[in-house]
Backbone as JSON Lines, residues from 0, in Angstrom:
{"i":0,"aa":"M","n":[-24.09,40.47,-49.88],"ca":[-23.42,41.03,-48.71],"c":[-23.86,42.46,-48.48]}
{"i":1,"aa":"K","n":[-24.11,42.78,-47.25],"ca":[-24.5,44.14,-46.91],"c":[-23.27,44.93,-46.52]}
{"i":2,"aa":"I","n":[-23.27,46.2,-46.91],"ca":[-22.2,47.1,-46.5],"c":[-22.71,47.91,-45.34]}
{"i":3,"aa":"F","n":[-21.97,47.94,-44.27],"ca":[-22.44,48.62,-43.09],"c":[-21.78,49.99,-42.95]}
{"i":4,"aa":"F","n":[-22.28,50.76,-41.99],"ca":[-21.96,52.18,-41.96],"c":[-21.13,52.59,-40.77]}
{"i":5,"aa":"R","n":[-19.92,52.08,-40.72],"ca":[-19.04,52.59,-39.68],"c":[-17.61,52.4,-40.14]}
{"i":6,"aa":"I","n":[-16.81,53.4,-39.94],"ca":[-15.42,53.35,-40.33],"c":[-14.58,53.42,-39.07]}
{"i":7,"aa":"G","n":[-13.51,52.66,-39.08],"ca":[-12.61,52.72,-37.96],"c":[-11.59,51.63,-38.1]}
{"i":8,"aa":"V","n":[-10.38,51.87,-37.61],"ca":[-9.35,50.86,-37.66],"c":[-8.8,50.67,-36.26]}
{"i":9,"aa":"P","n":[-9.48,49.9,-35.41],"ca":[-8.99,49.65,-34.07],"c":[-7.84,48.66,-34.1]}
{"i":10,"aa":"A","n":[-7.26,48.36,-32.96],"ca":[-6.17,47.38,-32.9],"c":[-6.77,46.0,-33.02]}
{"i":11,"aa":"A","n":[-6.96,45.54,-34.22],"ca":[-7.54,44.22,-34.45],"c":[-6.76,43.53,-35.53]}
{"i":12,"aa":"A","n":[-6.66,42.22,-35.43],"ca":[-5.94,41.37,-36.36],"c":[-4.43,41.55,-36.29]}
{"i":13,"aa":"I","n":[-3.94,42.48,-35.49],"ca":[-2.49,42.7,-35.45],"c":[-1.77,41.54,-34.78]}
{"i":14,"aa":"M","n":[-2.51,40.73,-33.99],"ca":[-1.85,39.66,-33.28],"c":[-1.73,38.4,-34.12]}
{"i":15,"aa":"A","n":[-2.36,38.37,-35.27],"ca":[-2.27,37.18,-36.11],"c":[-0.83,36.86,-36.47]}
{"i":16,"aa":"V","n":[-0.06,37.91,-36.72],"ca":[1.33,37.71,-37.09],"c":[2.16,37.18,-35.91]}
{"i":17,"aa":"I","n":[1.73,37.49,-34.68],"ca":[2.42,36.98,-33.5],"c":[2.06,35.52,-33.27]}
{"i":18,"aa":"L","n":[0.77,35.22,-33.38],"ca":[0.31,33.87,-33.1],"c":[0.8,32.88,-34.15]}
{"i":19,"aa":"G","n":[0.84,33.34,-35.39],"ca":[1.24,32.43,-36.45],"c":[0.2,31.36,-36.7]}
{"i":20,"aa":"A","n":[-1.06,31.68,-36.42],"ca":[-2.14,30.71,-36.61],"c":[-3.14,31.26,-37.59]}
{"i":21,"aa":"G","n":[-3.44,30.48,-38.62],"ca":[-4.4,30.93,-39.61],"c":[-5.81,30.9,-39.09]}
{"i":22,"aa":"R","n":[-6.11,29.96,-38.17],"ca":[-7.44,29.83,-37.6],"c":[-7.34,29.96,-36.1]}
{"i":23,"aa":"V","n":[-8.35,30.52,-35.49],"ca":[-8.35,30.73,-34.05],"c":[-9.64,30.19,-33.48]}
{"i":24,"aa":"H","n":[-9.56,29.48,-32.34],"ca":[-10.76,29.01,-31.68],"c":[-11.57,30.18,-31.17]}
{"i":25,"aa":"A","n":[-12.82,30.23,-31.49],"ca":[-13.67,31.36,-31.1],"c":[-13.77,31.47,-29.59]}
{"i":26,"aa":"E","n":[-14.05,30.36,-28.91],"ca":[-14.29,30.41,-27.48],"c":[-13.06,30.84,-26.69]}
{"i":27,"aa":"A","n":[-11.9,30.68,-27.28],"ca":[-10.67,30.99,-26.56],"c":[-10.46,32.48,-26.39]}
{"i":28,"aa":"L","n":[-11.08,33.27,-27.24],"ca":[-10.8,34.71,-27.22],"c":[-11.99,35.56,-26.85]}
{"i":29,"aa":"A","n":[-13.13,35.32,-27.44],"ca":[-14.23,36.25,-27.23],"c":[-15.57,35.59,-27.48]}
{"i":30,"aa":"P","n":[-16.61,36.07,-26.83],"ca":[-17.95,35.58,-27.12],"c":[-18.42,36.12,-28.45]}
{"i":31,"aa":"A","n":[-19.62,35.7,-28.88],"ca":[-20.17,36.2,-30.14],"c":[-20.25,37.72,-30.09]}
{"i":32,"aa":"P","n":[-19.76,38.41,-31.1],"ca":[-19.72,39.87,-31.07],"c":[-21.11,40.48,-31.19]}
{"i":33,"aa":"R","n":[-21.29,41.64,-30.61],"ca":[-22.53,42.36,-30.77],"c":[-22.66,42.82,-32.22]}
{"i":34,"aa":"E","n":[-23.91,43.04,-32.63],"ca":[-24.17,43.4,-34.02],"c":[-23.42,44.67,-34.41]}
{"i":35,"aa":"Q","n":[-23.44,45.67,-33.54],"ca":[-22.79,46.94,-33.87],"c":[-21.29,46.77,-34.03]}
{"i":36,"aa":"E","n":[-20.68,45.99,-33.12],"ca":[-19.23,45.77,-33.22],"c":[-18.89,45.0,-34.49]}
{"i":37,"aa":"F","n":[-19.74,44.03,-34.83],"ca":[-19.5,43.24,-36.03],"c":[-19.58,44.14,-37.27]}
{"i":38,"aa":"R","n":[-20.55,45.03,-37.31],"ca":[-20.65,45.98,-38.43],"c":[-19.42,46.87,-38.5]}
{"i":39,"aa":"H","n":[-18.98,47.32,-37.35],"ca":[-17.79,48.17,-37.28],"c":[-16.6,47.48,-37.93]}
{"i":40,"aa":"E","n":[-16.38,46.22,-37.57],"ca":[-15.22,45.52,-38.08],"c":[-15.36,45.16,-39.56]}
{"i":41,"aa":"K","n":[-16.57,44.85,-39.99],"ca":[-16.76,44.61,-41.42],"c":[-16.44,45.86,-42.22]}
{"i":42,"aa":"M","n":[-16.87,47.02,-41.7],"ca":[-16.59,48.26,-42.39],"c":[-15.1,48.57,-42.37]}
{"i":43,"aa":"A","n":[-14.42,48.19,-41.29],"ca":[-12.98,48.41,-41.21],"c":[-12.25,47.56,-42.25]}
{"i":44,"aa":"V","n":[-12.72,46.33,-42.46],"ca":[-12.14,45.47,-43.49],"c":[-12.35,46.08,-44.87]}
{"i":45,"aa":"V","n":[-13.56,46.55,-45.12],"ca":[-13.87,47.18,-46.41],"c":[-12.98,48.41,-46.62]}
{"i":46,"aa":"S","n":[-12.85,49.22,-45.58],"ca":[-12.02,50.43,-45.67],"c":[-10.59,50.1,-46.04]}
{"i":47,"aa":"Q","n":[-10.05,49.08,-45.37],"ca":[-8.67,48.69,-45.63],"c":[-8.49,48.13,-47.03]}
{"i":48,"aa":"R","n":[-9.39,47.23,-47.43],"ca":[-9.27,46.58,-48.73],"c":[-9.47,47.56,-49.9]}
{"i":49,"aa":"L","n":[-10.32,48.56,-49.69],"ca":[-10.56,49.54,-50.76],"c":[-9.5,50.64,-50.78]}
{"i":50,"aa":"G","n":[-8.73,50.77,-49.7],"ca":[-7.74,51.83,-49.65],"c":[-8.37,53.21,-49.62]}
{"i":51,"aa":"L","n":[-9.38,53.38,-48.76],"ca":[-10.08,54.66,-48.69],"c":[-9.13,55.78,-48.26]}
{"i":52,"aa":"T","n":[-9.32,56.95,-48.83],"ca":[-8.55,58.13,-48.43],"c":[-9.12,58.66,-47.11]}
{"i":53,"aa":"D","n":[-8.37,59.55,-46.47],"ca":[-8.86,60.16,-45.22],"c":[-10.16,60.92,-45.46]}
{"i":54,"aa":"E","n":[-10.25,61.58,-46.61],"ca":[-11.46,62.33,-46.94],"c":[-12.65,61.39,-47.11]}
{"i":55,"aa":"Q","n":[-12.43,60.28,-47.78],"ca":[-13.51,59.31,-47.96],"c":[-13.95,58.73,-46.62]}
{"i":56,"aa":"K","n":[-12.98,58.42,-45.77],"ca":[-13.31,57.88,-44.45],"c":[-14.14,58.87,-43.65]}
{"i":57,"aa":"A","n":[-13.74,60.15,-43.7],"ca":[-14.47,61.17,-42.95],"c":[-15.91,61.31,-43.47]}
{"i":58,"aa":"T","n":[-16.07,61.26,-44.79],"ca":[-17.41,61.38,-45.37],"c":[-18.25,60.16,-45.02]}
{"i":59,"aa":"W","n":[-17.64,58.98,-45.06],"ca":[-18.37,57.77,-44.7],"c":[-18.76,57.78,-43.23]}
{"i":60,"aa":"R","n":[-17.88,58.3,-42.37],"ca":[-18.22,58.4,-40.95],"c":[-19.43,59.31,-40.76]}
{"i":61,"aa":"S","n":[-19.45,60.42,-41.5],"ca":[-20.57,61.35,-41.41],"c":[-21.86,60.69,-41.88]}
{"i":62,"aa":"L","n":[-21.79,59.96,-42.98],"ca":[-22.96,59.26,-43.48],"c":[-23.44,58.21,-42.49]}
{"i":63,"aa":"R","n":[-22.49,57.52,-41.9],"ca":[-22.84,56.48,-40.93],"c":[-23.56,57.1,-39.74]}
{"i":64,"aa":"S","n":[-23.04,58.24,-39.26],"ca":[-23.64,58.91,-38.12],"c":[-25.06,59.37,-38.44]}
{"i":65,"aa":"Q","n":[-25.25,59.94,-39.62],"ca":[-26.57,60.39,-40.03],"c":[-27.54,59.2,-40.14]}
{"i":66,"aa":"T","n":[-27.04,58.12,-40.71],"ca":[-27.9,56.95,-40.91],"c":[-28.32,56.34,-39.58]}
{"i":67,"aa":"E","n":[-27.36,56.2,-38.67],"ca":[-27.7,55.61,-37.38],"c":[-28.66,56.49,-36.59]}
{"i":68,"aa":"G","n":[-28.52,57.82,-36.76],"ca":[-29.48,58.73,-36.12],"c":[-30.88,58.52,-36.67]}
{"i":69,"aa":"T","n":[-30.97,58.34,-37.99],"ca":[-32.27,58.07,-38.6],"c":[-32.84,56.74,-38.14]}
{"i":70,"aa":"V","n":[-31.97,55.74,-38.05],"ca":[-32.41,54.41,-37.61],"c":[-32.94,54.45,-36.18]}
{"i":71,"aa":"E","n":[-32.23,55.15,-35.31],"ca":[-32.68,55.23,-33.91],"c":[-34.04,55.92,-33.82]}
{"i":72,"aa":"A","n":[-34.23,56.97,-34.62],"ca":[-35.51,57.68,-34.62],"c":[-36.64,56.76,-35.09]}
{"i":73,"aa":"I","n":[-36.34,55.94,-36.09],"ca":[-37.35,55.01,-36.6],"c":[-37.68,53.96,-35.53]}
{"i":74,"aa":"R","n":[-36.65,53.45,-34.87],"ca":[-36.87,52.42,-33.85],"c":[-37.69,52.92,-32.67]}
{"i":75,"aa":"S","n":[-37.57,54.21,-32.37],"ca":[-38.28,54.77,-31.22],"c":[-39.66,55.32,-31.58]}
{"i":76,"aa":"D","n":[-40.03,55.22,-32.84],"ca":[-41.32,55.73,-33.3],"c":[-42.43,54.73,-32.95]}
{"i":77,"aa":"G","n":[-43.22,55.06,-31.94],"ca":[-44.26,54.16,-31.48],"c":[-45.44,54.02,-32.43]}
{"i":78,"aa":"S","n":[-45.52,54.87,-33.43],"ca":[-46.64,54.8,-34.36],"c":[-46.43,53.78,-35.48]}
{"i":79,"aa":"L","n":[-45.21,53.21,-35.54],"ca":[-44.88,52.26,-36.6],"c":[-44.93,50.83,-36.09]}
{"i":80,"aa":"S","n":[-45.38,49.93,-36.95],"ca":[-45.34,48.51,-36.62],"c":[-43.92,48.0,-36.82]}
{"i":81,"aa":"P","n":[-43.59,46.83,-36.26],"ca":[-42.24,46.27,-36.48],"c":[-41.9,46.13,-37.95]}
{"i":82,"aa":"E","n":[-42.87,45.73,-38.75],"ca":[-42.62,45.56,-40.19],"c":[-42.34,46.9,-40.86]}
{"i":83,"aa":"Q","n":[-43.09,47.92,-40.46],"ca":[-42.87,49.26,-41.03],"c":[-41.5,49.81,-40.63]}
{"i":84,"aa":"K","n":[-41.12,49.58,-39.38],"ca":[-39.81,50.03,-38.91],"c":[-38.71,49.37,-39.73]}
{"i":85,"aa":"Q","n":[-38.81,48.05,-39.9],"ca":[-37.77,47.35,-40.64],"c":[-37.67,47.84,-42.07]}
{"i":86,"aa":"A","n":[-38.82,48.1,-42.69],"ca":[-38.83,48.58,-44.08],"c":[-38.15,49.94,-44.18]}
{"i":87,"aa":"K","n":[-38.46,50.84,-43.23],"ca":[-37.86,52.17,-43.24],"c":[-36.36,52.11,-42.97]}
{"i":88,"aa":"I","n":[-35.96,51.25,-42.03],"ca":[-34.53,51.11,-41.71],"c":[-33.77,50.59,-42.92]}
{"i":89,"aa":"T","n":[-34.34,49.58,-43.57],"ca":[-33.71,49.02,-44.77],"c":[-33.56,50.07,-45.86]}
{"i":90,"aa":"A","n":[-34.61,50.85,-46.07],"ca":[-34.56,51.88,-47.1],"c":[-33.52,52.95,-46.78]}
{"i":91,"aa":"S","n":[-33.41,53.32,-45.49],"ca":[-32.43,54.33,-45.08],"c":[-31.01,53.84,-45.31]}
{"i":92,"aa":"R","n":[-30.76,52.6,-44.96],"ca":[-29.4,52.05,-45.13],"c":[-29.06,51.85,-46.6]}
{"i":93,"aa":"M","n":[-30.02,51.45,-47.39],"ca":[-29.78,51.3,-48.83],"c":[-29.43,52.64,-49.46]}
{"i":94,"aa":"A","n":[-30.13,53.69,-49.06],"ca":[-29.85,55.03,-49.6],"c":[-28.43,55.47,-49.23]}
{"i":95,"aa":"S","n":[-28.03,55.2,-48.0],"ca":[-26.68,55.57,-47.57],"c":[-25.62,54.77,-48.32]}
{"i":96,"aa":"R","n":[-25.9,53.48,-48.54],"ca":[-24.93,52.66,-49.28],"c":[-24.72,53.2,-50.69]}
{"i":97,"aa":"E","n":[-25.81,53.64,-51.31],"ca":[-25.68,54.21,-52.65],"c":[-24.84,55.48,-52.64]}
{"i":98,"aa":"Q","n":[-25.0,56.29,-51.61],"ca":[-24.18,57.51,-51.49],"c":[-22.72,57.15,-51.29]}
{"i":99,"aa":"M","n":[-22.47,56.12,-50.51],"ca":[-21.1,55.69,-50.25],"c":[-20.44,55.15,-51.52]}
{"i":100,"aa":"R","n":[-21.18,54.35,-52.27],"ca":[-20.65,53.81,-53.52],"c":[-20.32,54.92,-54.51]}
{"i":101,"aa":"A","n":[-21.16,55.95,-54.53],"ca":[-20.99,57.03,-55.5],"c":[-19.68,57.78,-55.28]}
{"i":102,"aa":"M","n":[-19.1,57.7,-54.09],"ca":[-17.86,58.41,-53.79],"c":[-16.62,57.59,-54.11]}
{"i":103,"aa":"L","n":[-16.8,56.35,-54.54],"ca":[-15.66,55.49,-54.82],"c":[-15.14,55.7,-56.24]}
{"i":104,"aa":"T","n":[-13.86,55.48,-56.42],"ca":[-13.28,55.49,-57.75],"c":[-13.68,54.2,-58.47]}
{"i":105,"aa":"A","n":[-13.41,54.15,-59.76],"ca":[-13.74,52.94,-60.54],"c":[-13.0,51.73,-59.99]}
{"i":106,"aa":"D","n":[-11.72,51.93,-59.63],"ca":[-10.92,50.83,-59.09],"c":[-11.48,50.36,-57.75]}
{"i":107,"aa":"Q","n":[-11.88,51.3,-56.9],"ca":[-12.46,50.94,-55.61],"c":[-13.79,50.22,-55.78]}
{"i":108,"aa":"Q","n":[-14.57,50.63,-56.74],"ca":[-15.84,49.97,-56.99],"c":[-15.63,48.53,-57.45]}
{"i":109,"aa":"A","n":[-14.58,48.32,-58.23],"ca":[-14.25,46.96,-58.68],"c":[-13.84,46.1,-57.49]}
{"i":110,"aa":"K","n":[-13.04,46.66,-56.59],"ca":[-12.63,45.93,-55.4],"c":[-13.83,45.63,-54.51]}
{"i":111,"aa":"L","n":[-14.73,46.59,-54.41],"ca":[-15.93,46.39,-53.6],"c":[-16.78,45.26,-54.18]}
{"i":112,"aa":"A","n":[-16.91,45.22,-55.5],"ca":[-17.69,44.15,-56.13],"c":[-17.08,42.79,-55.83]}
{"i":113,"aa":"Q","n":[-15.75,42.73,-55.79],"ca":[-15.09,41.48,-55.46],"c":[-15.36,41.07,-54.02]}
{"i":114,"aa":"L","n":[-15.32,42.06,-53.13],"ca":[-15.61,41.77,-51.72],"c":[-17.05,41.29,-51.53]}
{"i":115,"aa":"T","n":[-17.98,41.95,-52.2],"ca":[-19.39,41.59,-52.02],"c":[-19.71,40.22,-52.59]}
{"i":116,"aa":"S","n":[-18.84,39.71,-53.46],"ca":[-19.07,38.38,-54.02],"c":[-18.6,37.27,-53.09]}
{"i":117,"aa":"H","n":[-17.95,37.64,-51.98],"ca":[-17.47,36.66,-51.0],"c":[-17.9,37.08,-49.59]}
{"i":118,"aa":"P","n":[-19.2,37.06,-49.32],"ca":[-19.68,37.52,-48.01],"c":[-19.16,36.7,-46.84]}
{"i":119,"aa":"R","n":[-19.0,35.4,-47.03],"ca":[-18.51,34.57,-45.92],"c":[-17.08,34.94,-45.55]}
{"i":120,"aa":"M","n":[-16.26,35.23,-46.56],"ca":[-14.89,35.62,-46.3],"c":[-14.86,36.94,-45.54]}
{"i":121,"aa":"L","n":[-15.71,37.89,-45.93],"ca":[-15.75,39.18,-45.25],"c":[-16.2,39.02,-43.81]}
{"i":122,"aa":"N","n":[-17.19,38.18,-43.58],"ca":[-17.64,37.92,-42.21],"c":[-16.52,37.32,-41.38]}
{"i":123,"aa":"A","n":[-15.78,36.38,-41.98],"ca":[-14.7,35.72,-41.26],"c":[-13.59,36.71,-40.91]}
{"i":124,"aa":"L","n":[-13.26,37.61,-41.84],"ca":[-12.23,38.62,-41.59],"c":[-12.65,39.57,-40.47]}
{"i":125,"aa":"A","n":[-13.93,39.94,-40.45],"ca":[-14.43,40.83,-39.4],"c":[-14.38,40.14,-38.05]}
{"i":126,"aa":"L","n":[-14.79,38.88,-38.0],"ca":[-14.78,38.14,-36.74],"c":[-13.35,37.95,-36.24]}
{"i":127,"aa":"H","n":[-12.44,37.73,-37.18],"ca":[-11.03,37.56,-36.81],"c":[-10.48,38.84,-36.2]}
{"i":128,"aa":"R","n":[-10.84,39.99,-36.77],"ca":[-10.39,41.26,-36.23],"c":[-10.88,41.45,-34.8]}
{"i":129,"aa":"I","n":[-12.12,41.07,-34.54],"ca":[-12.67,41.21,-33.19],"c":[-11.89,40.36,-32.2]}
{"i":130,"aa":"R","n":[-11.66,39.12,-32.56],"ca":[-10.97,38.21,-31.65],"c":[-9.52,38.6,-31.43]}
{"i":131,"aa":"M","n":[-8.87,39.06,-32.5],"ca":[-7.49,39.49,-32.34],"c":[-7.39,40.78,-31.54]}
{"i":132,"aa":"G","n":[-8.43,41.62,-31.64],"ca":[-8.46,42.83,-30.82],"c":[-8.57,42.5,-29.36]}
{"i":133,"aa":"V","n":[-9.38,41.47,-29.04],"ca":[-9.49,41.0,-27.65],"c":[-8.14,40.51,-27.15]}
{"i":134,"aa":"L","n":[-7.44,39.77,-27.99],"ca":[-6.12,39.25,-27.61],"c":[-5.14,40.38,-27.36]}
{"i":135,"aa":"A","n":[-5.17,41.41,-28.22],"ca":[-4.27,42.54,-28.03],"c":[-4.53,43.23,-26.69]}
{"i":136,"aa":"R","n":[-5.8,43.34,-26.33],"ca":[-6.14,43.95,-25.04],"c":[-5.7,43.08,-23.87]}
{"i":137,"aa":"R","n":[-5.82,41.77,-24.02],"ca":[-5.4,40.88,-22.94],"c":[-3.89,40.95,-22.7]}
{"i":138,"aa":"L","n":[-3.17,41.21,-23.76],"ca":[-1.72,41.36,-23.6],"c":[-1.35,42.76,-23.13]}
{"i":139,"aa":"D","n":[-2.33,43.66,-23.11],"ca":[-2.12,45.03,-22.65],"c":[-1.03,45.71,-23.46]}
{"i":140,"aa":"L","n":[-1.16,45.65,-24.78],"ca":[-0.17,46.29,-25.65],"c":[-0.25,47.8,-25.54]}
{"i":141,"aa":"T","n":[0.89,48.45,-25.55],"ca":[0.93,49.91,-25.56],"c":[0.64,50.4,-26.98]}
{"i":142,"aa":"P","n":[0.26,51.66,-27.14],"ca":[0.05,52.2,-28.49],"c":[1.28,52.03,-29.38]}
{"i":143,"aa":"E","n":[2.46,52.21,-28.79],"ca":[3.69,52.05,-29.58],"c":[3.85,50.61,-30.05]}
{"i":144,"aa":"Q","n":[3.56,49.65,-29.17],"ca":[3.68,48.25,-29.55],"c":[2.68,47.91,-30.65]}
{"i":145,"aa":"R","n":[1.47,48.42,-30.54],"ca":[0.47,48.15,-31.57],"c":[0.91,48.69,-32.92]}
{"i":146,"aa":"N","n":[1.49,49.89,-32.91],"ca":[1.97,50.47,-34.16],"c":[3.12,49.65,-34.74]}
{"i":147,"aa":"Q","n":[4.01,49.18,-33.86],"ca":[5.13,48.38,-34.33],"c":[4.66,47.07,-34.94]}
{"i":148,"aa":"I","n":[3.67,46.44,-34.32],"ca":[3.17,45.18,-34.84],"c":[2.39,45.39,-36.13]}
{"i":149,"aa":"R","n":[1.67,46.5,-36.21],"ca":[0.99,46.84,-37.47],"c":[2.02,46.98,-38.6]}
{"i":150,"aa":"A","n":[3.15,47.6,-38.28],"ca":[4.19,47.8,-39.3],"c":[4.74,46.45,-39.76]}
{"i":151,"aa":"V","n":[4.91,45.53,-38.82],"ca":[5.38,44.18,-39.17],"c":[4.37,43.5,-40.07]}
{"i":152,"aa":"Q","n":[3.1,43.62,-39.71],"ca":[2.04,43.0,-40.49],"c":[1.97,43.59,-41.89]}
{"i":153,"aa":"S","n":[2.11,44.9,-41.99],"ca":[2.09,45.56,-43.29],"c":[3.25,45.09,-44.16]}
{"i":154,"aa":"K","n":[4.42,44.99,-43.56],"ca":[5.6,44.53,-44.3],"c":[5.42,43.09,-44.76]}
{"i":155,"aa":"T","n":[4.79,42.28,-43.91],"ca":[4.56,40.88,-44.26],"c":[3.61,40.77,-45.44]}
{"i":156,"aa":"R","n":[2.52,41.54,-45.42],"ca":[1.58,41.52,-46.54],"c":[2.26,41.92,-47.84]}
{"i":157,"aa":"A","n":[3.11,42.94,-47.75],"ca":[3.8,43.42,-48.96],"c":[4.75,42.36,-49.51]}
{"i":158,"aa":"A","n":[5.36,41.58,-48.62],"ca":[6.3,40.54,-49.06],"c":[5.58,39.32,-49.6]}
{"i":159,"aa":"V","n":[4.41,39.04,-49.05],"ca":[3.66,37.84,-49.43],"c":[3.0,37.99,-50.8]}
{"i":160,"aa":"K","n":[2.48,39.17,-51.08],"ca":[1.7,39.38,-52.31],"c":[2.44,39.0,-53.59]}
{"i":161,"aa":"P","n":[3.69,39.48,-53.82],"ca":[4.35,39.13,-55.08],"c":[4.68,37.64,-55.19]}
{"i":162,"aa":"I","n":[4.89,37.0,-54.05],"ca":[5.19,35.56,-54.08],"c":[3.96,34.78,-54.55]}
{"i":163,"aa":"R","n":[2.81,35.12,-54.01],"ca":[1.59,34.44,-54.41],"c":[1.27,34.66,-55.88]}
{"i":164,"aa":"A","n":[1.67,35.81,-56.4],"ca":[1.35,36.15,-57.8],"c":[2.44,35.7,-58.78]}
{"i":165,"aa":"D","n":[3.52,35.14,-58.3],"ca":[4.65,34.76,-59.16],"c":[4.34,33.47,-59.91]}
{"i":166,"aa":"P","n":[4.15,33.52,-61.21],"ca":[3.8,32.32,-61.98],"c":[4.97,31.38,-62.2]}
{"i":167,"aa":"T","n":[6.19,31.84,-61.91],"ca":[7.37,30.99,-62.13],"c":[7.61,30.03,-60.98]}
{"i":168,"aa":"L","n":[6.9,30.19,-59.87],"ca":[7.08,29.34,-58.7],"c":[6.03,28.24,-58.64]}
{"i":169,"aa":"T","n":[6.46,27.07,-58.19],"ca":[5.5,25.99,-57.97],"c":[4.76,26.24,-56.67]}
{"i":170,"aa":"V","n":[3.71,25.49,-56.45],"ca":[2.95,25.63,-55.21],"c":[3.85,25.35,-54.01]}
{"i":171,"aa":"E","n":[4.68,24.34,-54.13],"ca":[5.58,23.98,-53.03],"c":[6.6,25.08,-52.76]}
{"i":172,"aa":"Q","n":[7.13,25.68,-53.84],"ca":[8.1,26.76,-53.67],"c":[7.45,27.98,-53.03]}
{"i":173,"aa":"K","n":[6.24,28.29,-53.45],"ca":[5.53,29.41,-52.85],"c":[5.31,29.17,-51.36]}
{"i":174,"aa":"E","n":[4.87,27.97,-51.02],"ca":[4.59,27.66,-49.62],"c":[5.86,27.76,-48.78]}
{"i":175,"aa":"A","n":[6.98,27.31,-49.33],"ca":[8.24,27.38,-48.59],"c":[8.65,28.83,-48.35]}
{"i":176,"aa":"K","n":[8.53,29.66,-49.38],"ca":[8.89,31.07,-49.23],"c":[7.95,31.79,-48.26]}
{"i":177,"aa":"L","n":[6.67,31.49,-48.34],"ca":[5.7,32.11,-47.44],"c":[5.97,31.69,-46.0]}
{"i":178,"aa":"R","n":[6.35,30.44,-45.81],"ca":[6.65,29.96,-44.46],"c":[7.84,30.72,-43.87]}
{"i":179,"aa":"E","n":[8.86,30.94,-44.68],"ca":[10.03,31.68,-44.21],"c":[9.66,33.11,-43.8]}
{"i":180,"aa":"I","n":[8.86,33.75,-44.64],"ca":[8.45,35.13,-44.35],"c":[7.65,35.19,-43.05]}
{"i":181,"aa":"R","n":[6.73,34.27,-42.87],"ca":[5.89,34.28,-41.67],"c":[6.69,33.98,-40.41]}
{"i":182,"aa":"Q","n":[7.64,33.08,-40.52],"ca":[8.48,32.79,-39.37],"c":[9.3,34.01,-38.97]}
{"i":183,"aa":"A","n":[9.85,34.7,-39.96],"ca":[10.62,35.91,-39.68],"c":[9.73,37.0,-39.08]}
{"i":184,"aa":"S","n":[8.51,37.09,-39.58],"ca":[7.58,38.1,-39.08],"c":[7.19,37.81,-37.64]}
{"i":185,"aa":"R","n":[6.94,36.54,-37.33],"ca":[6.59,36.19,-35.96],"c":[7.72,36.52,-35.0]}
{"i":186,"aa":"A","n":[8.95,36.24,-35.42],"ca":[10.11,36.54,-34.57],"c":[10.22,38.05,-34.35]}
{"i":187,"aa":"E","n":[10.0,38.81,-35.4],"ca":[10.08,40.27,-35.29],"c":[8.98,40.82,-34.38]}
{"i":188,"aa":"A","n":[7.79,40.25,-34.5],"ca":[6.68,40.7,-33.67],"c":[6.89,40.31,-32.22]}
{"i":189,"aa":"H","n":[7.4,39.11,-31.98],"ca":[7.68,38.66,-30.62],"c":[8.66,39.59,-29.93]}
{"i":190,"aa":"A","n":[9.62,40.1,-30.68],"ca":[10.63,40.98,-30.11],"c":[10.05,42.28,-29.6]}
{"i":191,"aa":"V","n":[8.86,42.63,-30.07],"ca":[8.19,43.86,-29.63],"c":[7.63,43.7,-28.22]}
{"i":192,"aa":"L","n":[7.32,42.45,-27.84],"ca":[6.69,42.18,-26.55],"c":[7.69,42.15,-25.41]}
{"i":193,"aa":"T","n":[7.21,42.47,-24.23],"ca":[8.03,42.31,-23.03],"c":[8.06,40.83,-22.66]}
{"i":194,"aa":"A","n":[8.94,40.49,-21.74],"ca":[9.04,39.1,-21.3],"c":[7.72,38.63,-20.69]}
{"i":195,"aa":"E","n":[7.09,39.5,-19.91],"ca":[5.81,39.14,-19.29],"c":[4.73,38.92,-20.34]}
{"i":196,"aa":"Q","n":[4.7,39.79,-21.37],"ca":[3.72,39.63,-22.43],"c":[3.96,38.36,-23.23]}
{"i":197,"aa":"Q","n":[5.22,38.01,-23.44],"ca":[5.55,36.78,-24.16],"c":[5.06,35.56,-23.39]}
{"i":198,"aa":"Q","n":[5.22,35.57,-22.07],"ca":[4.74,34.46,-21.26],"c":[3.22,34.37,-21.3]}
{"i":199,"aa":"K","n":[2.57,35.53,-21.23],"ca":[1.11,35.55,-21.28],"c":[0.62,35.04,-22.64]}
{"i":200,"aa":"L","n":[1.32,35.46,-23.71],"ca":[0.95,35.02,-25.04],"c":[1.08,33.51,-25.18]}
{"i":201,"aa":"E","n":[2.13,32.95,-24.61],"ca":[2.33,31.5,-24.69],"c":[1.21,30.75,-23.98]}
{"i":202,"aa":"R","n":[0.76,31.28,-22.85],"ca":[-0.36,30.64,-22.14],"c":[-1.63,30.7,-22.98]}
{"i":203,"aa":"I","n":[-1.86,31.85,-23.64],"ca":[-3.03,31.98,-24.5],"c":[-2.93,31.05,-25.69]}
{"i":204,"aa":"R","n":[-1.74,30.95,-26.27],"ca":[-1.53,30.04,-27.4],"c":[-1.88,28.61,-27.03]}
{"i":205,"aa":"Q","n":[-1.47,28.2,-25.85],"ca":[-1.73,26.83,-25.41],"c":[-3.23,26.58,-25.28]}
{"i":206,"aa":"R","n":[-3.95,27.58,-24.74],"ca":[-5.4,27.42,-24.6],"c":[-6.09,27.41,-25.96]}
{"i":207,"aa":"M","n":[-5.59,28.24,-26.88],"ca":[-6.22,28.37,-28.19],"c":[-5.93,27.18,-29.08]}
{"i":208,"aa":"L","n":[-4.67,26.77,-29.13],"ca":[-4.25,25.78,-30.1],"c":[-4.25,24.36,-29.56]}
{"i":209,"aa":"G","n":[-4.34,24.23,-28.24],"ca":[-4.36,22.91,-27.63],"c":[-5.43,21.99,-28.22]}
{"i":210,"aa":"P","n":[-6.69,22.45,-28.32],"ca":[-7.75,21.59,-28.87],"c":[-7.5,21.18,-30.33]}
{"i":211,"aa":"L","n":[-6.63,21.92,-31.02],"ca":[-6.34,21.58,-32.42],"c":[-5.25,20.52,-32.53]}
{"i":212,"aa":"G","n":[-4.61,20.2,-31.38],"ca":[-3.54,19.21,-31.41],"c":[-2.25,19.79,-31.93]}
């Protein structure tokens, strides 16, 4: 898995708690994301999972900006062949990744190693963020609503984690408890929406989930 060079936490994935759907039809929300946007969201997932500090985020943003400037200069260099450009771009990004890794704590490096061992999962999380961000824009959520829904999502994650890790519960008991938490979270998130937004969300749900039966 490649680590990309952009940090940011846009309003993405916050609608998952409203929809209550683990999987979302791609065509229902957004076309295939552009490469830059996809990198942005992958880096946002990495940032969140590693628990980067504000200082680390700022340094990574600076590194990303420097790297992209170097990449653009390489791409516009008419004296280089396509193969030479690709080699230089790869080398530039690898050097930046090493600088980024060097700023991580031992615990963060361990988490990063776990993420890099599941590239498909990371790609799926990034794509999900993009599609949920499109949904949030279609509902025209206000900044306050986005923050409120993020808070609901954060509370849900905190409640779910100990249940999944509880060895005293059976699989069925865990699933029942998780279902209760998610239902409560969806109700809380729905309450954040206006009546018009709730109607719009229901129409989107029908288009998204209809093909799934």
